[in-house]
N, C-alpha and C positions, 0 to 999 in steps of 0.2 A: 740749310742743314749744316751742322758742323762737320768739317773734314777732320776726323779724329786721328787718322794714321798719317805718318810723315809721307811726303811726296815720293821719297826714294822707294821704289818698288821692292827691293830686297829687304829693307828694314820693315816695310809694311807687311810683307808676307810672313816674315819671321814673327813679328808681333801679333799677327792674326792667327797663325797655325800652331805655334808652340803652346799658348794657353789652352787651345782646343784639345790637343793631345793630353795635356796634363790634367785638365778638369775632367775629361771623359775617363781617363785612367783612374783618377781619384774616386770618381763615382763608382766605378766597377769595384775597386778595392773596398770602399766604404760599404757598398751593398754586400760584398762577400763577408766582411768582418763584423759588421754591426750586430749588436745584441738585440736591438729593437728596430725592426724594419719599418714598422708603422711610424715611430717617432722620426726616423731618418727621412721617410717620405714627406711627413708633415713639415719638417724643417726646410726641405727643398721647396715645398709649396709656399711656405711663408716668405722665404728669401726670394722666390721668384716674383711674388707680388710686391714686396718692398723694393726690390731692385728695379722693377718696371718703372717706377717714378724716376729713379736716378738715370736709367737708360734713356727715357724720353727726354729728360732734362739735358743730358749729354748730347743727344742727337738733334733735338729740336729747340732747346732752350726753354721748354716748359714741361711740367710734370705729366701732362696728359697729351699724347700725340699719337698719330698713326705712323710709327716708324719701325714696325716689326716688333719682335719680342726678344728679351735678353736671354743669355745663355742658360740661366737657371731654369727657364721653361724647357729648354732642350734637355737639361739634366733631369728635370722632373719627368718628362715624357720617356727619357731613357730609363729612369728608375722603374716606371710602370712597365716598360718593355722588358726589363730584367725580371720583374715579377711574373710576366706572361711567359717568358722563356723558362722560368722555373716550373711553371705549370706543364710545359712540354716535358721537361726532365722528369717530372714526377708522374706523368701520365702512364699508367700501366697498360692501357689498351688504346688503340688509335682513336676510338670514339671519344674518349675523354680529352683528346688533344684539340678538339674542335674549338672549344672556348678560347684557349690560349692563341690559336691561329687567328681567330676572328679579332681578338684583342690586339694582337701585333699588327694586323692589317689596318685596323682603325687608328692605332697610334701612328703608324706610317702616314696615313692620310692626314691626321691632325697636325703632325709635324710639318707637313708640306703646306697645308692650307693656312695654318696658324702663323706662318712666317716667323718661326722661332729662329734664333741665331744658329747658323750652320744648317738649318732646315732638315730635310730628310737625310742628308748625308751625315749630319751630326748624330742623328738618331741611329742610323746604320753603324756609324763608327763605335758608338757605345755598345751595341749588340755584338759587334765584331770583337771588341776588346774583351768582352765578357766570355765569349765562346773560345777565345784564344788566350785566356789569362794564363800567365806563366810562360808563354811562348813569345818572347819579345820580338825576335826577328820576323816571324810570321805576322805579328800584330803591326809592326812597322811597315812592312811591304804592303799588306792588304789595306791598311789605313791610308797609306800614300796613294794607292790605286783608287780608293774610294773618294778621297778628298781632292785628289790631283796635287800637283806641285810637289813631287817627291823630294826635290832639292831643298825644300824648306821643312818638310815633315820628317824625313828620315833623321836629320840631326836632332830633332826634338826627342827622339827615342834614346839618344845616347845616355842622358842622365837617368832615364828609366831603367837602363841596364844595371844601375847601381842600387836599385830598390831591392831590399831583401825579403819583401813579402810579408813582413811582420806588421801587426796591427798597432795602432796608437802611436804614430810618430809624434802627433800633437797630444800632449797630456793635459787633462783638465777641461771641463766644460767651458769655462770662461775663455780660455785661449782658442778653443775650437770655434766659439762664436765670433771671436775677433777675426779669424780667417774667413768665415762666412761674410762678415761685415765689410771686409776689405773691398769686395767687388763693388757694391753700391757706393761706398765712400770714395773710392778712387775715381769713379765716373763723375761724381759731383765736383771733386777737386779739379779734374781735367776741364770741366765746363767753366768753373770759376776762373781758372788760369786763362782760358780762351777769352772769357768776357773781359778780364782785366787787361788783356793785350790789345 
């Protein structure tokens, strides 16, 4: 299996945790601001499947392998978790909250059993960022506690403090799809570089 991250632990942990914080935060912001939640979930699902081949190629050198699942699956599970959380928020009486509670429990179980990138901690991080949206300091501290390694995660939230909360930083569907495509493309490029060396 390819060792993707540099041997230096500090570099490896920054490279591992910064994208986690950003991708999870971007999912929460996308979920909050999107006009079409079904299309948003469908895009996540499509890119989860497409990225799986690149993830396997990066990790094992072949497009189909048993090496866990890419972060888009974590994001997809997180998206479904946010849908369930909204069910809680909209439940007028406790009895109607049973379905969202069961859905959240099952999604936690799936994220653990499915071995998605960041696992159940990544799923929990997404829910936390949603519940604490707009409160960067609390989000940073609790995400650090959940994922561990606060010395690497807390600095990842510094650029987040500059985010103004406005929708559509990326304008236009084509550019939006380019950002989605960067994830699988960069994994293929990393593997090609590794194979060439």
